All heavy atoms as a GROMACS GRO file, in nm:
protein
  578
    1MET      N    1  -1.825  -1.142  -1.708
    1MET     CA    2  -1.706  -1.061  -1.712
    1MET      C    3  -1.586  -1.146  -1.674
    1MET      O    4  -1.579  -1.202  -1.565
    1MET     CB    5  -1.718  -0.945  -1.613
    1MET     CG    6  -1.825  -0.846  -1.651
    1MET     SD    7  -1.823  -0.702  -1.545
    1MET     CE    8  -1.933  -0.757  -1.416
    2GLU      N    9  -1.493  -1.156  -1.764
    2GLU     CA   10  -1.373  -1.236  -1.742
    2GLU      C   11  -1.258  -1.147  -1.700
    2GLU      O   12  -1.242  -1.036  -1.748
    2GLU     CB   13  -1.335  -1.309  -1.871
    2GLU     CG   14  -1.428  -1.422  -1.905
    2GLU     CD   15  -1.414  -1.538  -1.807
    2GLU    OE1   16  -1.302  -1.571  -1.766
    2GLU    OE2   17  -1.519  -1.594  -1.771
    3ALA      N   18  -1.177  -1.199  -1.611
    3ALA     CA   19  -1.057  -1.128  -1.568
    3ALA      C   20  -0.946  -1.155  -1.668
    3ALA      O   21  -0.936  -1.263  -1.725
    3ALA     CB   22  -1.015  -1.175  -1.430
    4ARG      N   23  -0.863  -1.052  -1.692
    4ARG     CA   24  -0.750  -1.071  -1.783
    4ARG      C   25  -0.644  -1.161  -1.720
    4ARG      O   26  -0.574  -1.232  -1.790
    4ARG     CB   27  -0.689  -0.936  -1.820
    4ARG     CG   28  -0.778  -0.858  -1.915
    4ARG     CD   29  -0.714  -0.728  -1.954
    4ARG     NE   30  -0.725  -0.638  -1.837
    4ARG     CZ   31  -0.646  -0.536  -1.814
    4ARG    NH1   32  -0.547  -0.509  -1.894
    4ARG    NH2   33  -0.665  -0.460  -1.709
    5ARG      N   34  -0.631  -1.156  -1.589
    5ARG     CA   35  -0.535  -1.240  -1.516
    5ARG      C   36  -0.611  -1.316  -1.408
    5ARG      O   37  -0.618  -1.272  -1.294
    5ARG     CB   38  -0.427  -1.152  -1.454
    5ARG     CG   39  -0.342  -1.082  -1.557
    5ARG     CD   40  -0.246  -0.985  -1.488
    5ARG     NE   41  -0.193  -0.892  -1.583
    5ARG     CZ   42  -0.249  -0.775  -1.613
    5ARG    NH1   43  -0.358  -0.738  -1.555
    5ARG    NH2   44  -0.194  -0.697  -1.702
    6PRO      N   45  -0.667  -1.433  -1.441
    6PRO     CA   46  -0.751  -1.505  -1.344
    6PRO      C   47  -0.675  -1.553  -1.220
    6PRO      O   48  -0.732  -1.564  -1.113
    6PRO     CB   49  -0.809  -1.622  -1.423
    6PRO     CG   50  -0.726  -1.633  -1.545
    6PRO     CD   51  -0.664  -1.500  -1.570
    7LYS      N   52  -0.545  -1.581  -1.232
    7LYS     CA   53  -0.468  -1.625  -1.116
    7LYS      C   54  -0.453  -1.512  -1.014
    7LYS      O   55  -0.454  -1.536  -0.894
    7LYS     CB   56  -0.331  -1.678  -1.157
    7LYS     CG   57  -0.337  -1.807  -1.232
    7LYS     CD   58  -0.387  -1.917  -1.140
    7LYS     CE   59  -0.385  -2.049  -1.213
    7LYS     NZ   60  -0.436  -2.158  -1.132
    8ALA      N   61  -0.439  -1.388  -1.061
    8ALA     CA   62  -0.430  -1.274  -0.969
    8ALA      C   63  -0.564  -1.254  -0.898
    8ALA      O   64  -0.567  -1.222  -0.778
    8ALA     CB   65  -0.390  -1.148  -1.045
    9LEU      N   66  -0.674  -1.274  -0.968
    9LEU     CA   67  -0.806  -1.265  -0.906
    9LEU      C   68  -0.823  -1.373  -0.800
    9LEU      O   69  -0.872  -1.348  -0.690
    9LEU     CB   70  -0.915  -1.277  -1.012
    9LEU     CG   71  -1.059  -1.269  -0.962
    9LEU    CD1   72  -1.086  -1.135  -0.897
    9LEU    CD2   73  -1.155  -1.296  -1.075
   10GLU      N   74  -0.778  -1.493  -0.832
   10GLU     CA   75  -0.786  -1.603  -0.736
   10GLU      C   76  -0.702  -1.574  -0.611
   10GLU      O   77  -0.747  -1.597  -0.497
   10GLU     CB   78  -0.738  -1.732  -0.803
   10GLU     CG   79  -0.748  -1.855  -0.719
   10GLU     CD   80  -0.702  -1.978  -0.795
   10GLU    OE1   81  -0.714  -1.982  -0.918
   10GLU    OE2   82  -0.652  -2.069  -0.728
   11LEU      N   83  -0.582  -1.523  -0.630
   11LEU     CA   84  -0.496  -1.488  -0.517
   11LEU      C   85  -0.558  -1.379  -0.432
   11LEU      O   86  -0.561  -1.388  -0.309
   11LEU     CB   87  -0.358  -1.444  -0.567
   11LEU     CG   88  -0.264  -1.388  -0.460
   11LEU    CD1   89  -0.225  -1.498  -0.362
   11LEU    CD2   90  -0.143  -1.326  -0.524
   12GLY      N   91  -0.611  -1.275  -0.495
   12GLY     CA   92  -0.672  -1.165  -0.420
   12GLY      C   93  -0.793  -1.209  -0.341
   12GLY      O   94  -0.809  -1.172  -0.224
   13CYS      N   95  -0.877  -1.291  -0.401
   13CYS     CA   96  -0.994  -1.341  -0.328
   13CYS      C   97  -0.953  -1.431  -0.212
   13CYS      O   98  -1.011  -1.424  -0.104
   13CYS     CB   99  -1.087  -1.416  -0.423
   13CYS     SG  100  -1.174  -1.308  -0.537
   14PHE      N  101  -0.850  -1.512  -0.232
   14PHE     CA  102  -0.801  -1.598  -0.124
   14PHE      C  103  -0.748  -1.514  -0.009
   14PHE      O  104  -0.778  -1.540   0.108
   14PHE     CB  105  -0.692  -1.691  -0.175
   14PHE     CG  106  -0.631  -1.775  -0.067
   14PHE    CD1  107  -0.696  -1.887  -0.020
   14PHE    CD2  108  -0.509  -1.741  -0.010
   14PHE    CE1  109  -0.642  -1.964   0.082
   14PHE    CE2  110  -0.454  -1.816   0.090
   14PHE     CZ  111  -0.520  -1.928   0.137
   15LEU      N  112  -0.670  -1.411  -0.039
   15LEU     CA  113  -0.614  -1.327   0.067
   15LEU      C  114  -0.723  -1.255   0.145
   15LEU      O  115  -0.715  -1.241   0.267
   15LEU     CB  116  -0.516  -1.225   0.009
   15LEU     CG  117  -0.382  -1.282  -0.036
   15LEU    CD1  118  -0.300  -1.174  -0.106
   15LEU    CD2  119  -0.306  -1.341   0.080
   16LEU      N  120  -0.827  -1.209   0.076
   16LEU     CA  121  -0.933  -1.134   0.144
   16LEU      C  122  -1.032  -1.225   0.215
   16LEU      O  123  -1.077  -1.193   0.325
   16LEU     CB  124  -1.007  -1.045   0.044
   16LEU     CG  125  -0.926  -0.927  -0.008
   16LEU    CD1  126  -1.006  -0.852  -0.113
   16LEU    CD2  127  -0.886  -0.835   0.104
   17VAL      N  128  -1.066  -1.338   0.155
   17VAL     CA  129  -1.170  -1.423   0.212
   17VAL      C  130  -1.114  -1.520   0.316
   17VAL      O  131  -1.178  -1.546   0.418
   17VAL     CB  132  -1.244  -1.500   0.100
   17VAL    CG1  133  -1.341  -1.601   0.156
   17VAL    CG2  134  -1.316  -1.403   0.010
   18VAL      N  135  -0.994  -1.570   0.295
   18VAL     CA  136  -0.936  -1.668   0.387
   18VAL      C  137  -0.828  -1.605   0.475
   18VAL      O  138  -0.829  -1.621   0.597
   18VAL     CB  139  -0.877  -1.788   0.308
   18VAL    CG1  140  -0.809  -1.885   0.402
   18VAL    CG2  141  -0.985  -1.857   0.229
   19GLY      N  142  -0.736  -1.533   0.414
   19GLY     CA  143  -0.622  -1.480   0.489
   19GLY      C  144  -0.657  -1.372   0.588
   19GLY      O  145  -0.610  -1.373   0.702
   20ALA      N  146  -0.736  -1.276   0.548
   20ALA     CA  147  -0.768  -1.163   0.636
   20ALA      C  148  -0.845  -1.206   0.761
   20ALA      O  149  -0.809  -1.165   0.871
   20ALA     CB  150  -0.842  -1.055   0.559
   21PRO      N  151  -0.949  -1.289   0.751
   21PRO     CA  152  -1.017  -1.331   0.874
   21PRO      C  153  -0.927  -1.411   0.968
   21PRO      O  154  -0.938  -1.398   1.090
   21PRO     CB  155  -1.134  -1.416   0.825
   21PRO     CG  156  -1.161  -1.367   0.688
   21PRO     CD  157  -1.026  -1.330   0.633
   22VAL      N  158  -0.838  -1.493   0.913
   22VAL     CA  159  -0.746  -1.568   0.998
   22VAL      C  160  -0.652  -1.473   1.070
   22VAL      O  161  -0.621  -1.491   1.188
   22VAL     CB  162  -0.668  -1.673   0.914
   22VAL    CG1  163  -0.554  -1.732   0.992
   22VAL    CG2  164  -0.762  -1.781   0.867
   23ALA      N  165  -0.608  -1.368   1.001
   23ALA     CA  166  -0.516  -1.272   1.062
   23ALA      C  167  -0.587  -1.185   1.166
   23ALA      O  168  -0.523  -1.133   1.256
   23ALA     CB  169  -0.454  -1.185   0.954
   24PHE      N  170  -0.717  -1.167   1.154
   24PHE     CA  171  -0.792  -1.082   1.246
   24PHE      C  172  -0.859  -1.161   1.359
   24PHE      O  173  -0.952  -1.113   1.421
   24PHE     CB  174  -0.899  -1.002   1.172
   24PHE     CG  175  -0.846  -0.880   1.105
   24PHE    CD1  176  -0.814  -0.881   0.971
   24PHE    CD2  177  -0.827  -0.763   1.177
   24PHE    CE1  178  -0.765  -0.767   0.909
   24PHE    CE2  179  -0.778  -0.650   1.116
   24PHE     CZ  180  -0.746  -0.653   0.981
   25THR      N  181  -0.812  -1.282   1.386
   25THR     CA  182  -0.872  -1.361   1.493
   25THR      C  183  -0.852  -1.292   1.628
   25THR      O  184  -0.758  -1.217   1.647
   25THR     CB  185  -0.809  -1.502   1.500
   25THR    OG1  186  -0.669  -1.487   1.524
   25THR    CG2  187  -0.835  -1.580   1.375
   26PRO      N  188  -0.940  -1.318   1.723
   26PRO     CA  189  -0.928  -1.252   1.853
   26PRO      C  190  -0.808  -1.300   1.934
   26PRO      O  191  -0.777  -1.244   2.037
   26PRO     CB  192  -1.058  -1.288   1.924
   26PRO     CG  193  -1.112  -1.405   1.853
   26PRO     CD  194  -1.059  -1.399   1.713
   27PHE      N  195  -0.739  -1.403   1.886
   27PHE     CA  196  -0.623  -1.454   1.959
   27PHE      C  197  -0.497  -1.374   1.933
   27PHE      O  198  -0.396  -1.395   1.997
   27PHE     CB  199  -0.599  -1.600   1.922
   27PHE     CG  200  -0.719  -1.686   1.946
   27PHE    CD1  201  -0.788  -1.742   1.840
   27PHE    CD2  202  -0.765  -1.708   2.075
   27PHE    CE1  203  -0.900  -1.821   1.863
   27PHE    CE2  204  -0.876  -1.787   2.098
   27PHE     CZ  205  -0.944  -1.843   1.991
   28THR      N  206  -0.502  -1.282   1.836
   28THR     CA  207  -0.384  -1.203   1.807
   28THR      C  208  -0.370  -1.091   1.910
   28THR      O  209  -0.468  -1.043   1.965
   28THR     CB  210  -0.392  -1.142   1.666
   28THR    OG1  211  -0.508  -1.061   1.658
   28THR    CG2  212  -0.397  -1.249   1.560
   29SER      N  213  -0.249  -1.049   1.933
   29SER     CA  214  -0.225  -0.947   2.036
   29SER      C  215  -0.255  -0.806   1.988
   29SER      O  216  -0.294  -0.721   2.066
   29SER     CB  217  -0.081  -0.956   2.085
   29SER     OG  218   0.007  -0.932   1.976
   30ALA      N  219  -0.238  -0.780   1.860
   30ALA     CA  220  -0.265  -0.646   1.806
   30ALA      C  221  -0.359  -0.661   1.686
   30ALA      O  222  -0.317  -0.707   1.580
   30ALA     CB  223  -0.136  -0.579   1.763
   31PRO      N  224  -0.486  -0.622   1.699
   31PRO     CA  225  -0.582  -0.646   1.591
   31PRO      C  226  -0.552  -0.569   1.463
   31PRO      O  227  -0.597  -0.606   1.357
   31PRO     CB  228  -0.715  -0.604   1.650
   31PRO     CG  229  -0.682  -0.520   1.766
   31PRO     CD  230  -0.548  -0.562   1.815
   32PHE      N  231  -0.476  -0.461   1.470
   32PHE     CA  232  -0.446  -0.384   1.350
   32PHE      C  233  -0.295  -0.375   1.328
   32PHE      O  234  -0.241  -0.270   1.296
   32PHE     CB  235  -0.509  -0.245   1.357
   32PHE     CG  236  -0.657  -0.251   1.354
   32PHE    CD1  237  -0.731  -0.235   1.469
   32PHE    CD2  238  -0.724  -0.278   1.237
   32PHE    CE1  239  -0.869  -0.242   1.467
   32PHE    CE2  240  -0.862  -0.286   1.234
   32PHE     CZ  241  -0.934  -0.268   1.349
   33ALA      N  242  -0.227  -0.487   1.346
   33ALA     CA  243  -0.082  -0.491   1.324
   33ALA      C  244  -0.054  -0.477   1.174
   33ALA      O  245  -0.140  -0.498   1.090
   33ALA     CB  246  -0.025  -0.621   1.377
   34ASP      N  247   0.069  -0.444   1.144
   34ASP     CA  248   0.108  -0.418   1.005
   34ASP      C  249   0.085  -0.538   0.914
   34ASP      O  250   0.047  -0.520   0.799
   34ASP     CB  251   0.254  -0.377   1.000
   34ASP     CG  252   0.278  -0.243   1.065
   34ASP    OD1  253   0.182  -0.164   1.074
   34ASP    OD2  254   0.392  -0.218   1.106
   35LEU      N  255   0.109  -0.659   0.961
   35LEU     CA  256   0.092  -0.776   0.876
   35LEU      C  257  -0.052  -0.787   0.826
   35LEU      O  258  -0.076  -0.821   0.710
   35LEU     CB  259   0.130  -0.903   0.952
   35LEU     CG  260   0.104  -1.034   0.879
   35LEU    CD1  261   0.190  -1.042   0.755
   35LEU    CD2  262   0.129  -1.151   0.969
   36LYS      N  263  -0.146  -0.757   0.910
   36LYS     CA  264  -0.287  -0.769   0.871
   36LYS      C  265  -0.323  -0.666   0.763
   36LYS      O  266  -0.392  -0.697   0.667
   36LYS     CB  267  -0.374  -0.753   0.993
   36LYS     CG  268  -0.353  -0.864   1.094
   36LYS     CD  269  -0.408  -0.826   1.228
   36LYS     CE  270  -0.382  -0.932   1.330
   36LYS     NZ  271  -0.245  -0.939   1.374
   37LEU      N  272  -0.276  -0.545   0.780
   37LEU     CA  273  -0.305  -0.442   0.680
   37LEU      C  274  -0.235  -0.473   0.549
   37LEU      O  275  -0.290  -0.446   0.441
   37LEU     CB  276  -0.263  -0.305   0.733
   37LEU     CG  277  -0.341  -0.259   0.857
   37LEU    CD1  278  -0.287  -0.126   0.905
   37LEU    CD2  279  -0.488  -0.249   0.827
   38VAL      N  280  -0.116  -0.531   0.555
   38VAL     CA  281  -0.046  -0.570   0.433
   38VAL      C  282  -0.122  -0.681   0.361
   38VAL      O  283  -0.134  -0.679   0.238
   38VAL     CB  284   0.099  -0.614   0.466
   38VAL    CG1  285   0.165  -0.680   0.348
   38VAL    CG2  286   0.179  -0.495   0.513
   39LEU      N  287  -0.177  -0.776   0.435
   39LEU     CA  288  -0.257  -0.883   0.375
   39LEU      C  289  -0.377  -0.827   0.299
   39LEU      O  290  -0.403  -0.867   0.185
   39LEU     CB  291  -0.308  -0.976   0.484
   39LEU     CG  292  -0.247  -1.114   0.495
   39LEU    CD1  293  -0.299  -1.185   0.616
   39LEU    CD2  294  -0.266  -1.192   0.372
   40VAL      N  295  -0.448  -0.736   0.362
   40VAL     CA  296  -0.566  -0.676   0.297
   40VAL      C  297  -0.523  -0.593   0.176
   40VAL      O  298  -0.585  -0.600   0.070
   40VAL     CB  299  -0.645  -0.591   0.398
   40VAL    CG1  300  -0.754  -0.513   0.330
   40VAL    CG2  301  -0.704  -0.680   0.506
   41ALA      N  302  -0.416  -0.517   0.189
   41ALA     CA  303  -0.368  -0.435   0.076
   41ALA      C  304  -0.324  -0.523  -0.040
   41ALA      O  305  -0.353  -0.493  -0.157
   41ALA     CB  306  -0.254  -0.345   0.122
   42LEU      N  307  -0.254  -0.632  -0.013
   42LEU     CA  308  -0.212  -0.723  -0.119
   42LEU      C  309  -0.331  -0.790  -0.187
   42LEU      O  310  -0.332  -0.810  -0.308
   42LEU     CB  311  -0.117  -0.830  -0.064
   42LEU     CG  312   0.025  -0.784  -0.036
   42LEU    CD1  313   0.104  -0.896   0.032
   42LEU    CD2  314   0.093  -0.740  -0.163
   43GLY      N  315  -0.433  -0.824  -0.108
   43GLY     CA  316  -0.553  -0.883  -0.167
   43GLY      C  317  -0.624  -0.787  -0.261
   43GLY      O  318  -0.663  -0.824  -0.372
   44VAL      N  319  -0.641  -0.664  -0.216
   44VAL     CA  320  -0.706  -0.563  -0.301
   44VAL      C  321  -0.622  -0.534  -0.424
   44VAL      O  322  -0.674  -0.522  -0.536
   44VAL     CB  323  -0.734  -0.435  -0.219
   44VAL    CG1  324  -0.781  -0.322  -0.308
   44VAL    CG2  325  -0.836  -0.464  -0.111
   45PHE      N  326  -0.490  -0.523  -0.407
   45PHE     CA  327  -0.402  -0.497  -0.520
   45PHE      C  328  -0.406  -0.612  -0.621
   45PHE      O  329  -0.407  -0.588  -0.742
   45PHE     CB  330  -0.258  -0.474  -0.472
   45PHE     CG  331  -0.163  -0.443  -0.583
   45PHE    CD1  332  -0.168  -0.322  -0.650
   45PHE    CD2  333  -0.068  -0.536  -0.621
   45PHE    CE1  334  -0.081  -0.295  -0.754
   45PHE    CE2  335   0.020  -0.510  -0.723
   45PHE     CZ  336   0.014  -0.389  -0.790
   46SER      N  337  -0.412  -0.735  -0.574
   46SER     CA  338  -0.419  -0.850  -0.664
   46SER      C  339  -0.549  -0.851  -0.744
   46SER      O  340  -0.548  -0.882  -0.862
   46SER     CB  341  -0.406  -0.980  -0.586
   46SER     OG  342  -0.281  -0.989  -0.525
   47ILE      N  343  -0.658  -0.816  -0.679
   47ILE     CA  344  -0.786  -0.810  -0.751
   47ILE      C  345  -0.782  -0.699  -0.855
   47ILE      O  346  -0.828  -0.715  -0.968
   47ILE     CB  347  -0.903  -0.793  -0.653
   47ILE    CG1  348  -0.919  -0.923  -0.573
   47ILE    CG2  349  -1.032  -0.758  -0.726
   47ILE    CD1  350  -1.024  -0.915  -0.465
   48TRP      N  351  -0.725  -0.585  -0.820
   48TRP     CA  352  -0.712  -0.475  -0.916
   48TRP      C  353  -0.623  -0.516  -1.032
   48TRP      O  354  -0.652  -0.487  -1.148
   48TRP     CB  355  -0.656  -0.351  -0.847
   48TRP     CG  356  -0.624  -0.241  -0.942
   48TRP    CD1  357  -0.712  -0.154  -0.999
   48TRP    CD2  358  -0.495  -0.208  -0.995
   48TRP    NE1  359  -0.645  -0.070  -1.083
   48TRP    CE2  360  -0.512  -0.101  -1.082
   48TRP    CE3  361  -0.368  -0.260  -0.975
   48TRP    CZ2  362  -0.406  -0.043  -1.150
   48TRP    CZ3  363  -0.263  -0.203  -1.043
   48TRP    CH2  364  -0.282  -0.096  -1.128
   49LEU      N  365  -0.513  -0.587  -1.002
   49LEU     CA  366  -0.418  -0.631  -1.103
   49LEU      C  367  -0.480  -0.733  -1.199
   49LEU      O  368  -0.438  -0.744  -1.313
   49LEU     CB  369  -0.295  -0.690  -1.035
   49LEU     CG  370  -0.175  -0.721  -1.121
   49LEU    CD1  371  -0.119  -0.592  -1.179
   49LEU    CD2  372  -0.070  -0.790  -1.038
   50SER      N  373  -0.582  -0.805  -1.154
   50SER     CA  374  -0.642  -0.908  -1.238
   50SER      C  375  -0.716  -0.850  -1.358
   50SER      O  376  -0.738  -0.920  -1.455
   50SER     CB  377  -0.738  -0.994  -1.156
   50SER     OG  378  -0.854  -0.921  -1.123
   51GLY      N  379  -0.752  -0.725  -1.352
   51GLY     CA  380  -0.816  -0.662  -1.467
   51GLY      C  381  -0.966  -0.682  -1.474
   51GLY      O  382  -1.025  -0.673  -1.582
   52VAL      N  383  -1.030  -0.710  -1.363
   52VAL     CA  384  -1.175  -0.725  -1.362
   52VAL      C  385  -1.238  -0.589  -1.392
   52VAL      O  386  -1.197  -0.488  -1.335
   52VAL     CB  387  -1.222  -0.777  -1.224
   52VAL    CG1  388  -1.374  -0.783  -1.218
   52VAL    CG2  389  -1.164  -0.913  -1.197
   53PRO      N  390  -1.334  -0.583  -1.482
   53PRO     CA  391  -1.397  -0.454  -1.515
   53PRO      C  392  -1.465  -0.392  -1.392
   53PRO      O  393  -1.516  -0.462  -1.305
   53PRO     CB  394  -1.501  -0.489  -1.621
   53PRO     CG  395  -1.466  -0.624  -1.670
   53PRO     CD  396  -1.388  -0.691  -1.564
   54LEU      N  397  -1.466  -0.262  -1.388
   54LEU     CA  398  -1.523  -0.186  -1.277
   54LEU      C  399  -1.675  -0.179  -1.290
   54LEU      O  400  -1.728  -0.149  -1.397
   54LEU     CB  401  -1.464  -0.045  -1.276
   54LEU     CG  402  -1.510   0.048  -1.167
   54LEU    CD1  403  -1.458  -0.001  -1.033
   54LEU    CD2  404  -1.459   0.187  -1.194
   55ASP      N  405  -1.744  -0.209  -1.183
   55ASP     CA  406  -1.890  -0.195  -1.178
   55ASP      C  407  -1.920  -0.061  -1.111
   55ASP      O  408  -1.899  -0.044  -0.991
   55ASP     CB  409  -1.952  -0.309  -1.098
   55ASP     CG  410  -2.103  -0.305  -1.097
   55ASP    OD1  411  -2.161  -0.215  -1.162
   55ASP    OD2  412  -2.163  -0.390  -1.032
   56ARG      N  413  -1.966   0.035  -1.186
   56ARG     CA  414  -1.984   0.172  -1.134
   56ARG      C  415  -2.093   0.180  -1.028
   56ARG      O  416  -2.090   0.266  -0.943
   56ARG     CB  417  -2.013   0.266  -1.248
   56ARG     CG  418  -1.899   0.272  -1.347
   56ARG     CD  419  -1.881   0.409  -1.404
   56ARG     NE  420  -1.775   0.409  -1.504
   56ARG     CZ  421  -1.650   0.438  -1.476
   56ARG    NH1  422  -1.616   0.468  -1.354
   56ARG    NH2  423  -1.559   0.438  -1.571
   57ARG      N  424  -2.190   0.088  -1.030
   57ARG     CA  425  -2.293   0.089  -0.925
   57ARG      C  426  -2.233   0.053  -0.789
   57ARG      O  427  -2.284   0.094  -0.686
   57ARG     CB  428  -2.404  -0.010  -0.960
   57ARG     CG  429  -2.484   0.030  -1.083
   57ARG     CD  430  -2.579  -0.080  -1.118
   57ARG     NE  431  -2.497  -0.199  -1.150
   57ARG     CZ  432  -2.545  -0.316  -1.180
   57ARG    NH1  433  -2.674  -0.335  -1.182
   57ARG    NH2  434  -2.465  -0.416  -1.209
   58PHE      N  435  -2.126  -0.025  -0.789
   58PHE     CA  436  -2.060  -0.064  -0.665
   58PHE      C  437  -1.945   0.030  -0.630
   58PHE      O  438  -1.913   0.048  -0.514
   58PHE     CB  439  -2.007  -0.208  -0.679
   58PHE     CG  440  -1.938  -0.257  -0.556
   58PHE    CD1  441  -2.011  -0.284  -0.441
   58PHE    CD2  442  -1.801  -0.274  -0.554
   58PHE    CE1  443  -1.947  -0.328  -0.327
   58PHE    CE2  444  -1.738  -0.320  -0.441
   58PHE     CZ  445  -1.810  -0.347  -0.327
   59ALA      N  446  -1.884   0.091  -0.731
   59ALA     CA  447  -1.766   0.173  -0.708
   59ALA      C  448  -1.798   0.301  -0.631
   59ALA      O  449  -1.719   0.343  -0.546
   59ALA     CB  450  -1.701   0.210  -0.842
   60MET      N  451  -1.911   0.362  -0.654
   60MET     CA  452  -1.944   0.487  -0.585
   60MET      C  453  -1.967   0.465  -0.435
   60MET      O  454  -1.909   0.537  -0.354
   60MET     CB  455  -2.065   0.554  -0.651
   60MET     CG  456  -2.035   0.605  -0.791
   60MET     SD  457  -1.890   0.711  -0.800
   60MET     CE  458  -1.948   0.854  -0.717
   61PRO      N  459  -2.048   0.367  -0.392
   61PRO     CA  460  -2.060   0.343  -0.248
   61PRO      C  461  -1.927   0.299  -0.185
   61PRO      O  462  -1.897   0.336  -0.071
   61PRO     CB  463  -2.165   0.233  -0.236
   61PRO     CG  464  -2.239   0.236  -0.364
   61PRO     CD  465  -2.145   0.287  -0.467
   62ALA      N  466  -1.848   0.222  -0.258
   62ALA     CA  467  -1.718   0.179  -0.204
   62ALA      C  468  -1.625   0.298  -0.186
   62ALA      O  469  -1.555   0.308  -0.084
   62ALA     CB  470  -1.655   0.076  -0.297
   63ALA      N  471  -1.624   0.390  -0.281
   63ALA     CA  472  -1.540   0.509  -0.269
   63ALA      C  473  -1.587   0.597  -0.153
   63ALA      O  474  -1.505   0.653  -0.080
   63ALA     CB  475  -1.542   0.588  -0.399
   64ALA      N  476  -1.718   0.607  -0.134
   64ALA     CA  477  -1.770   0.684  -0.021
   64ALA      C  478  -1.730   0.620   0.111
   64ALA      O  479  -1.691   0.690   0.206
   64ALA     CB  480  -1.923   0.696  -0.032
   65TRP      N  481  -1.736   0.487   0.119
   65TRP     CA  482  -1.697   0.417   0.242
   65TRP      C  483  -1.548   0.439   0.272
   65TRP      O  484  -1.511   0.464   0.386
   65TRP     CB  485  -1.727   0.268   0.227
   65TRP     CG  486  -1.687   0.189   0.346
   65TRP    CD1  487  -1.577   0.112   0.361
   65TRP    CD2  488  -1.757   0.182   0.470
   65TRP    NE1  489  -1.574   0.056   0.486
   65TRP    CE2  490  -1.684   0.098   0.554
   65TRP    CE3  491  -1.875   0.238   0.517
   65TRP    CZ2  492  -1.725   0.069   0.684
   65TRP    CZ3  493  -1.915   0.209   0.646
   65TRP    CH2  494  -1.840   0.126   0.727
   66VAL      N  495  -1.465   0.431   0.170
   66VAL     CA  496  -1.321   0.454   0.189
   66VAL      C  497  -1.296   0.597   0.234
   66VAL      O  498  -1.214   0.622   0.323
   66VAL     CB  499  -1.244   0.420   0.060
   66VAL    CG1  500  -1.100   0.468   0.067
   66VAL    CG2  501  -1.248   0.271   0.034
   67ALA      N  502  -1.366   0.694   0.175
   67ALA     CA  503  -1.348   0.834   0.213
   67ALA      C  504  -1.390   0.858   0.358
   67ALA      O  505  -1.320   0.927   0.433
   67ALA     CB  506  -1.427   0.924   0.119
   68VAL      N  507  -1.502   0.802   0.400
   68VAL     CA  508  -1.548   0.818   0.538
   68VAL      C  509  -1.452   0.752   0.635
   68VAL      O  510  -1.418   0.808   0.740
   68VAL     CB  511  -1.691   0.761   0.553
   68VAL    CG1  512  -1.730   0.747   0.698
   68VAL    CG2  513  -1.790   0.849   0.480
   69THR      N  514  -1.403   0.633   0.600
   69THR     CA  515  -1.308   0.562   0.688
   69THR      C  516  -1.176   0.639   0.696
   69THR      O  517  -1.119   0.651   0.805
   69THR     CB  518  -1.282   0.421   0.634
   69THR    OG1  519  -1.407   0.354   0.623
   69THR    CG2  520  -1.190   0.343   0.725
   70ALA      N  521  -1.129   0.694   0.585
   70ALA     CA  522  -1.006   0.772   0.588
   70ALA      C  523  -1.022   0.898   0.670
   70ALA      O  524  -0.935   0.934   0.749
   70ALA     CB  525  -0.963   0.807   0.444
   71ALA      N  526  -1.136   0.965   0.655
   71ALA     CA  527  -1.162   1.086   0.736
   71ALA      C  528  -1.170   1.053   0.884
   71ALA      O  529  -1.119   1.127   0.969
   71ALA     CB  530  -1.290   1.154   0.688
   72ALA      N  531  -1.233   0.942   0.917
   72ALA     CA  532  -1.242   0.901   1.057
   72ALA      C  533  -1.105   0.870   1.116
   72ALA      O  534  -1.077   0.902   1.230
   72ALA     CB  535  -1.334   0.780   1.070
   73SER      N  536  -1.020   0.808   1.036
   73SER     CA  537  -0.886   0.777   1.088
   73SER      C  538  -0.801   0.903   1.102
   73SER      O  539  -0.720   0.913   1.193
   73SER     CB  540  -0.817   0.675   0.999
   73SER     OG  541  -0.788   0.731   0.873
   74VAL      N  542  -0.819   0.998   1.012
   74VAL     CA  543  -0.743   1.125   1.022
   74VAL      C  544  -0.786   1.203   1.145
   74VAL      O  545  -0.702   1.260   1.216
   74VAL     CB  546  -0.762   1.209   0.894
   74VAL    CG1  547  -0.712   1.350   0.913
   74VAL    CG2  548  -0.692   1.143   0.778
   75PHE      N  549  -0.915   1.207   1.174
   75PHE     CA  550  -0.965   1.285   1.286
   75PHE      C  551  -0.971   1.205   1.417
   75PHE      O  552  -1.018   1.256   1.517
   75PHE     CB  553  -1.102   1.343   1.253
   75PHE     CG  554  -1.096   1.445   1.144
   75PHE    CD1  555  -1.153   1.420   1.020
   75PHE    CD2  556  -1.030   1.566   1.164
   75PHE    CE1  557  -1.146   1.512   0.918
   75PHE    CE2  558  -1.023   1.659   1.062
   75PHE     CZ  559  -1.079   1.633   0.939
   76GLY      N  560  -0.926   1.082   1.413
   76GLY     CA  561  -0.916   1.002   1.537
   76GLY      C  562  -1.047   0.948   1.590
   76GLY      O  563  -1.061   0.924   1.707
   77VAL      N  564  -1.144   0.926   1.503
   77VAL     CA  565  -1.273   0.872   1.545
   77VAL      C  566  -1.262   0.720   1.545
   77VAL      O  567  -1.220   0.659   1.449
   77VAL     CB  568  -1.386   0.916   1.450
   77VAL    CG1  569  -1.517   0.855   1.491
   77VAL    CG2  570  -1.393   1.066   1.445
   78ASP      N  571  -1.299   0.657   1.656
   78ASP     CA  572  -1.292   0.511   1.665
   78ASP      C  573  -1.424   0.449   1.632
   78ASP      O  574  -1.527   0.487   1.667
   78ASP     CB  575  -1.249   0.464   1.804
   78ASP     CG  576  -1.102   0.492   1.825
   78ASP    OD1  577  -1.028   0.498   1.726
   78ASP    OD2  578  -1.063   0.506   1.942
   0.00000   0.00000   0.00000
């Protein structure tokens, strides 16, 4: 499966694999500061923008994980 925009895929993978762990190091003062969430959001958006075809076997568990995490954040579960 080829991406329509391979540079966007490369950028998204770099942000998620390299940038996000560096931003979430234990040396930071706020583990969920806005910069870190923006990094992850930009990485995911770049991968989506690259045009990689959707794998439905992976999409359903991922959607369930996002729904559970969103529900936990709404109801204040840590």
